[in-house]
N, C-alpha and C positions, 0 to 999 in steps of 0.2 A: 502493500500499499505505501503511494507517494502521496505529495500533495497536493499534486492535481488530476492523479488520476487512482483507479484500482483497478487490479488486472481480474475478473470475473472467469470461473471456475464454467467448467463444460462438465462436471463427474454427475453419475447420479448411487445408487446406493438404497439397500431394500432388505427386506428378511427373504430368504430365500422359499418358495410356497411355489403352487399350481399353477398359477399360473401365470404368463413370459413376463408381465410388464410388472411384479408382484419385486425383483429385483431391483428396480427403477424407477422405488415408489418416494424417494427424495433424490430433488435436484441440488446439487449443493451448488452455489452460486458466487459462492467470494471465503477465502479462507486469511479467518480469524485472528487465528493464533497455535501456538505447537508447546508445549512442556518432554519433559523429562517421561512422559505418561499414555497424550493425547493428545489427536490435532483437533481443532476448535473449527468451524464453518457455518455460515451463514444460508439459509438452506430457504426451498419453499417443500412443500407437499403435489405430488401432481395425482388428479386425479379426472380423469376424460377431460384434459387437456383444460384443466384447469387449477389455477395456481395457485396457491392457501397465501394466507399471508404470511410473514419472515417468520421461520426459526432459527431453533439452533441446535447443532448435531454435533457432537463430539464421539472420532472418533479410538477406541483405544488402541494403545498398541500393544504388544504380549511381546512379555521379557523375555529372551533368549536364553535370560539366565538362569530361569526359574522354568520349573513346571508347571507347564499349560494349566490343567488342571490348579493348579495354585494362582492360577492369575486370573483363570474364570471365577473361580471362587471367590477372591477377594472384589472383581467387580458385581459381582451377586449380592454381595452384604451390603455395601453401599449402594447401591439403587436400589432394595427392598428398603434397602430404613427410606432413601429419600419416597420411596412410594406410599409408604406407609402415613410418613410425617403429613403427606400432600391428602392422603384421606383423610387424614384426623382434621384437617382445616386449620393446620396450623397457618398462619404469617406472617408474611413479610419473609419468604424464602424461597428459590428459586422453584419451581413445577416445573415437574417434568412430565410430558407427555405422550411417551413413546419409548420404548424399550425391547433392544433386537438383539442376534449376534446374525449376522452375512458377512457375507464375500465384500472385501476391502473395496473402497471405491474404482469406479471407473469411468470411463466416455462411457456415453451413448452409446446403442446399438453394439455396442461389444460383448461379448463373452462375458458373463465374470468370472473371473479366477476361481480354479477349483479346490484352490489352498482352504486351510485349516480357515470356521468363518472366525472374525472378530467381534466382539461387542461391540453395540451402539446404546447411546442413548442421547434423545431427545428430549430438548429441553421451551418453551416461551423466549419469546424476542425480547430481551429487556434494552429499552430505549436509552443508555447510558456511558457512565464511566466511571471503574471503582474506584473505590475511597483512596488506594494510593496516589492515581495517575491527577483525579482534582487539585489533593495538596501539592504536589511534586511540579503541577503543571503549570501551579498557582490563579488557574480557572476563579475564584473568589474575588482576587486581588484587582481585578480590572473595572476600570470605572464605571458606577454606577449597577454593579453585575449583583445581579441578587444574586446572597451566600445560602448555605447551608449552614441549618442549624443544626449542631453539634450538639448540645440538649436533648431534644427528639432522636437526631440519630443516635445514640444511645440507650435511649428509652425504649427504642423498635426495636435494636440488638435485646435489651432484657428481657424483653415480652416475648421474642426468639426462640430467647436460652431457658427461661422458666416453664414454657409449653413444652423444648425436648427433656429438659432434669426431671420434668414433676408434669405427668401428662395427666389430665382431668380424665379421662376415657378411661372408662373400665377392662380391665382387663391391658388396659395400655404398658407397654416398658418404654425406661424412659431411654434417650438419646444419646450418644457424645458426639458432636460436630466433628472435633479431633482434628480444625484446623481455618480455628475464627483468626483473622488474624485482616488488616487493609485492605487487601488488594481483595478478599476474598467480602469484602462490600461495594455491591454497586450502589449509587446514586444515581438519582431518576429526577425526569426536567419538575417533578411536583413539588422534589424536595423529598419525597420518602427514600430509604432507604433497606436494600436489603439481603440480606445473607442466598450466602451462592456456593458452588464448588461440594457437593454432599461425597464425593467421589468417598473421603475417605470416613464418610461415619457409621458408625457403629452402634447395634443396641448394647447397653450395658448393660452385658454378662459374660463372665470368665471366659465361655468356650466362641464368643466372636470374634474380642480383640485378642487375635492374635500376632500381628504385630502395630507398631508406635512409626510415626512420623517427624521429626525435631526439624522445623523453623530456627534455626539460630536466632534470630534476630527479634523472634515472636515466642517461641517454645519454652514450656513449663520445665524443668530439668528433673519433675518427676518420668517425662517422657525413657531418663536412663534408668528407674528403677525395673522396668518390665510392666509389662500388661495390669498385673497388680496394683497399681501404684495408678493407673491414669483413673481420673473421674469424671467429674461435673467439675470439678479443679484446675481440670487440665483446658476446657474451656473457657472460665470465670482470668485464666492468667491471658489468654487470646483476649477476652473484651478488656484488660484490663491495656494490652497491644495497644488497640484501635484507640481505647480512651488519651495513651500517650500517645500516640501520634496523632491524634485533634487537638493535641494545646502544645506540643515541642515540635514538631514534623517532619520528630525521627524514631526509629526504634527505639524498645526500649533494652535492650541488651544488645552490648556488641557484638557481632557477626565472629569472631575469633575466640580465644581463647584471655584470660587475665590480664590484666597490664600487666610491666614488665617490670616496675617500677615496686609491686609489692614482694616483698622474702618466702610468704608463704604457696605451698603449690598450691597449680591454679586448677582448680575445679573442670573435669571434661565438660560440662557446660558453657555456653554464653554466660559473664555476668551482667549487671544491670550499669547504662549506660550513667556515667557520670555528667547530665548536661547541666554545662555552664550558667542556660537562664535558673533552670530547677534548685541550684545551689547555695542561688540568690534566696529561693523563697522557701522557707524550708519544711512550712504547712504545707501546700501544695506538693515538695517535695516526696515527702512524709506518707501522700494520702495516695498519691500517683506510686509510689513502692507500697506498699499495703496490699493493692489486690496484683501484683507482679510478685508478692514474696517467695526465695527458693520451694517454700514451705510449704503443701497445700492447706496443710489446716490454719496458718497465718493470715490466706487469704478469705474476705466477704463469703458469705454462702451467694449462693446462686438467686433466691428470696432473701439478701441485703444488697442487690443490688442496685434495685430504685433511689433506697436513702444513703448512696456512695453515689453515685449519678451527681442526686442535690446538691449533695459535702463540694461534689466538684468544681459543678455547673459556681457555686457562692465563693469558692477559694481562686477562681480562676477569672470573677469577674473584679478581684477587689486586688486582682494580681496583674501587674506585668508583664505578660506573656509575649513571645511573640506573635505575632500574629498569621497563621496561616491561610487568611478563606475564609473561615469558618466564623458564626457568633456563637455566643452562647448567653441571649438573654431569652428571657422566658418564650416554652412554645408555644406555638401562635395558636388560633381556639381552629377547633377543628368543626366545628359548626359555623356555616356562611348563613346565612337566607337567600335562597333560591330564588333565578333571575337578577339579585342584586350587589353580585360579586363581583370584582371589577376582573377583568382576565391578567393574574401575573404572567409573566415571562418564566420561564425556564430558569434553572438551576444552571449559573454559570457554568458553557463547561460542557454539557449533554449533547447543545445541539440538536434537539428533538426533530424539527424541521428538516433538516438539511439529511436526519439516517430517512427521514420518510420517501424521504425525493430521490434518494438514494434508490432504496426498493424499488420504490414503484421502475422507475430502469431498471431494476435488474428482474422481476418482475415481467412486464413490456418483453426484455429481451430472453426471457425464457419459452413465452410463448411464441414470441416469435420465430425461435429455431423450430419450437416443438411444428408450427405448422412451414414454416418452408421443409424441416424433413432433412436438412444436412444441418446439422450440429457441429459437424466441423469445418465447418464456410467462419465461422462466429467466435471463432477464437481471436482472442484481442484485443488490447488495450483500452477499456473508454471512459473518456474524460467525465468527472462525476461534481456535483459542485461542492467547493471550499468552505469551510466556514474557521474561521479563524488563524485560518494556512494553513490548513490540515482537511480531510476528508475524514467519511467516518471512521473513527480511532477505536482500536481492538485493548479491548485488555487485558494486559503483561501483564505479570507476577512479579513477586517483590526479590530475588532473591533464591537461592539452593538450599533446598532441605536436603537436612543429612539423616540418615535411613539407617535404622538396627530393630535388632530382633528384638519382639516383645515375650509374649509366651514360648515364641518360635522360633528357627532360623530362620523362617520368610522375609524378606522386605518388602514393605510398599510405600510410594508415595500417596498421603492420601490427594493431591491437588493434580492434574497437571500443570501443572503453572512452574515444578522444576525439574531439577536433574537429580537423577535416581544414582545416590553411591551407594555401593555395596558394602559398607567400614561400619563395628559394631564401634567405634569411636568415631566423634564428626573431628572432622581437619576444619586449620584454617581457612576463612574465604573472607576473599576482600568485600566491605559493604556493598548490599545492593547501589546501581546507578539509579539518579531516576525515574529513568526509563524502564526500569528491571529487565529482565532476563529472559526466560523465558515464558513461554502465556499459553493457556490451556485450560485454567479449571472455566475461563469465562468468556465473552469478545465481549465488546461496548453494545452488543446484546446480552451476555452473558449467558449461562445455564438457569434463565429464573422465571419469574411469572407475569406475562401481563406485560402490559406498554407504560408509559410513564410523560405520554403527550403532555403537555401542556393546556388550559384551559384556554380552548377554544381551537385546538389543533385536532386533525383528527381522528378519530379511534379507528385506533390498534385491532384488526376484526379476526377471529381467529383462537380468540383463546381458548386452551384448554381448559369446559367445566371443571372444578370440584366438588365430589358429593360431599353433606353433609355429614359429623364423623357417626360413620356404626354405633350403635348401643348396639353390646350384645349380652347377651343372656348373663348374669353371673351362675345361673347352673350349667351351663355349658363351655365358662371358660376359665373354669378350676381344675387345676392342675394336678399331677400326681403326685404323692408327697415327695418322691425321687424327681420332680421335674419341680419342684415349686421353686421359683430364683429367690435371690437374697433376700434378707428385707433391705429396704433402702437407710443403707446408712447416714445418709446426710441429716442432717438438721438447722436450724438458724439456731449462728452462734451467739450469745444473746452477752455482754459486754462484763465487764468485766467492774466489779460497784454498784453494778444497776439494785440490786437490791434494796442497797442504801436511800436510793434515789428517790423521797417520799417520806422517806420518815418522818420530818417532825410530825406526819398527820399521824403517824400511830401511836407516835410519843407524846402528842397531846394529851390524847384517848388513853393513855395507861396514866398519866400525870396524873389527871382527872380522877378516871379510877381508883388511883395510890391514895389521893383524899380523902373520896368518900368512902376509901374501907377506914380508913385511919380515923375519924367520925362512926363511921361503925363500927370498929374496936374498941374506940374510947366507950364509949356505953356499954362494954360487956365488961365495965368493972376491971380487971387484972386479969381474967383468960384470955389471953396468944394464941394457946398453942391450934385452936379450935381457929378462927380467923385468917390467923397464917393458913394456915392450912388452905384455907378457899378462897385466900386470893392468889394463893399460888394456882389452884386449881384454873383462876379462872386467866391467869398466863397464860396454861397451858392451851389451855381452850381454843385464844385467843391466836399461839402458834396454830394454834391446827388451822383457823382457820382463816388466817393469811394463808397458809401452803392449799388449801383449797381454792380458794380467792387464784393465786396462780397457776395452778393446775386447770382451772375452769378458763384462764385468761388463754393459757395456751392451746387447749384446746378447738376452740375457739376464735379466737385472735391469729393465730399461728397457725392450726394442721389444717382453718376448714378459709377463713379466710385469707392464710399468706400475708400473716402482718409481720415488719419485725418491734418487739416490744425495745425501747429501750428509757422505761424506767419502770420503779414497782408502785405506782403512783395510786392505781386503781383497787391491790391489794389492800397495799398502807391506807387507805383509804376506807375501807370494808371493814381494817382491824381495829381500826378508831372508835370508828359508831358503835363495832361491837362493844369494847372499851367506856365507853361512853355510857351504851345502853347498861350494863353492871356497876357502874358506879351507883349512877341514877338506882339502879335496884338496891345497894345498898341502902342508900339514901330513906328506901321507903320502907327498911325493915330496921332505922333510927326512931323512938317513939317522939322524941323530944325535937327533932325537925320535919317530923308533919304534926307536930304539932306546933311548931311556928307556919308551917306552911297552911294553917291550916286557917288561923290569926288572919294570915296577911292579903288568903282568898276568901276570907268573911264565909267560909261553910262552917257548920260544928262539929 
């Protein structure tokens, strides 16, 4: 692809079938990128001479160093997880439209290769660029450009991770994306973001995660501990890398080993970057380093990410951070008055209108080829509209991925955008250039869902519809005892000292109860053993009331509503009310107090 033109392909592919036209079901019209695991194309589906709206076709390449069975099994695991997520109705992720095995792409009218079939995945085509390109190309820094809202983008990703890690469907199995990073986040013209490239996604089950991929600049170090150490915190670390990138414009980890200035032996994984801007902002630095901690247990849980993002936005607004072309203001209101909303320009750099003009030209050329019946006569370079000095751009990756065995000795790259390296330990690599290296996880259309045209632009047709989540009869979804999946180990982690927050409420109640008890005990005329025992019993019951209130709060607020508690004020308040009631009861048992009360109230 050049600044003033693009090479239009003339290749077809499709599943092998009884009909002669089956293996020419998809026509590949433009090459979008290549990586260590796949080639990505923009394509259309042909049926009866009619070409569909644009699609993204991902053609996986088989690694000759691995058994073909392992390669196909690896592809099938990621494909199954993505299809399941689409059927659950998970929002803001790429949408799988088709998947099949077929011969490699070939010229129309020529017989397909009789060799081994390769896996294909077909996605909806996204109009936009990935987040790494958006920041590195400085798209949001142009004068008058509409910028991406970083708070909205991060909030969207937190919703995606919650849907993956905490499925609400009956019998739903948690899913790990395994490669969350800026180049796998698509920025659409409307300002939406979508998480793409689920090639390495896996169900969170011990038997499913048999290989681990590690991207040095954004991967969590627990990948080096084997498959048993990888869990939702691995995706949380990737989410932290995205947040770090939105704040600084850099990746959080050094691409190679530890700084030679340190005397201790460097770890096998990449160490956190000492960013010159963050070193001057300790509060912001510590907040970002918390989610990127080497130990997974030190990171916030998936359910704590919304509160973490709110705190991050607050710190960024108060700090002098570099301008990377995104805004950190309050998210825009989602609801607008129908018919009164003014058309808004697309997010800078997404160039939706140019993409649509290019796609229309490509579809016309496909139909012209079919009408003339001479596909080989039109293999030429065709000029396409250029926007900002370039035509429709492909989404490229951000650097090499290091691979090593997890629970087995097989190696795998979750995304198709990086090179495959057969190594147990990662080796030093140069930092990724702004333009990136390999491609394959997505294109400017990316393997994603739907279109993202701005208000007033033409709607993209041909979107694959996603059925609502399927309700499963619990009696049919029960597993045998030996097949039950392990209980979900992750729980929202509460801050240290949280139980002390709100202690003044129960303290006031205890003081009131003690005073009332003293008045009542004084009337006992020297018999102190019984009153002391009674007051001790009241304090024990109060502790039980506090524990029950906390337990109910965990069941309702945390487990049911998914909220993260930051204090114990409610439990302390309930305990304080109980102690006040106990104190009133003591006063009611004191004769002279009741006489004074009746005298003051005028009752006999």
